[in-house]
N, C-alpha and C positions, 0 to 999 in steps of 0.2 A: 268689264268689271275686273277680270284677272289681271289685265295689263295696268290698270289704275293701282290695284293693291300691290302689285310687284313694284311699281314705280315708287309707291310711297315707302314701302319697306326698304328699297334701294337707297333712297334718299336718307332715310333714317340711319342706315348702316354705313353709308360712305364715311361719315365723319368718324365713326368708331373704328372701322376696319379698312377703309380704302376702297378703291375702285374694284379690285378683283371679287371680293365678297358681294359688293353691291351688284355687279354685273351677274353673278350667279343667281340672284333673285329675278332679275329680268330673263335670264336663261331659262328659268323655270316656265315662264310664261311663252317665251319663243319656242322652248323645246316641246312643250305641250302641244302647241299648234303644229309644228313640223312632224312630230310623231304621229298625230292622229291623221293629218293630211297624207303623209306618206304611206301609213298603214292602209288608208282607203284606196290607194292605188293598187295595192296587192290584194287585199281582202275585199272582194266585190260582194256586197251584201245589200239587198234592198230594205228600204225602210218599211214600216208597217203600211198597210193598204190605205188607211185614212190620210196619211201624209201624201202618198201618190195621188191620191184624188185631189189634194189641194195644190199639186203640181210641184212638190219638192222632189227632185230626183237624184240628189247627190246620195252617195253611198253612206250606209248606217254605222258601219263598225270600225272603230269605237266611237262612242259619243264624244265630240269635240268640246262641248260645254263641260261635261264631266271630266274629261281628261286635264284640261287646262285648270279647272277650278281645284282639282285634286293636287295637281302639280305645284301650283302656287301655294295653296294652303300647307302642303307638306314642307316646302322650302322656307316659307315665311315662319311657320311654327318652329322649325328647327333654328333659324336664326334668333328668333325671340328668345327661345330657351338657352341657347348658346351664350347670348349676350346678357342673360339674366334680367331681361326687360319685363318679364311677366312670370307668373307661376305656371307650372304644368297643369295645375288644377283649373285654370282659365284658358290656357292656350290650347290644350289637347282637346276639350270638348268643342271649342270653335273650330279647330282645324278638321275635326271629324264631322261636325254637323253641316258646315257650309258645303262640302262636296256631296254629302248624303242628300241634302235637300236639293241641290242642283240635278243630281242623278234621278231622284225620284220624280222631279218635275218633268224631266224628259219622257219618262215612261207614262206619267199621269196625262201629259198633254198628247200622247200618242206619237211623239216625234221619233222615239226609239224602242227597241225591244229591251227587255231588261238585261239580256246578255250584252248588248251594246254598252250599257251603263256599267256592268261588271267589268267589262273590258277596259272602259275609260278609268274606272278607279284603279285597276291594276296598272294600267300604262301611266297614269298620272302619279301613282306612288313611285314608280321607277324613275320618271323624270325628276320628280321632287326630290328623291334620295340621291340622284346623280348631281342635282344642283346643290344639295346640302354638302356632299363631298367636295364639290368645287369650292363652296363657301368655306369649308373647313381648311381646305388647302390654302386659300388666300389669307384666312384669319391667322393661320400659323406662321406664314411667311411675314406677317406684319408685326408679330410680337417679338 
């Protein structure tokens, strides 16, 4: 889902700002995946017991679904506000609600500990913010 959202946003932005800002939105998706996968190589943390019983053995921290959802939501929200495509009253609640629901679902389904999700939100905000800075740099060079 995060890849599709990033691609749609990138297509929408490319005509307005060019390839650099559009790529920054795809970078939010790729960066979220890369960060959470890389972090799992360093931070070895087991998932909740019920997941192990179902045979899922990969590391838990941070939640990848939460990281990528947060990264893409942050970057796309920034681009939408920067380009005045929507109001903050609409963009901000959506950008906060989607990663919140993704994170909560990971805990409710027993896939992650709450701290895995919190780590995913923090990591996603970091990646999304870096993507927004990349977006801004590309947008300024086009004007």
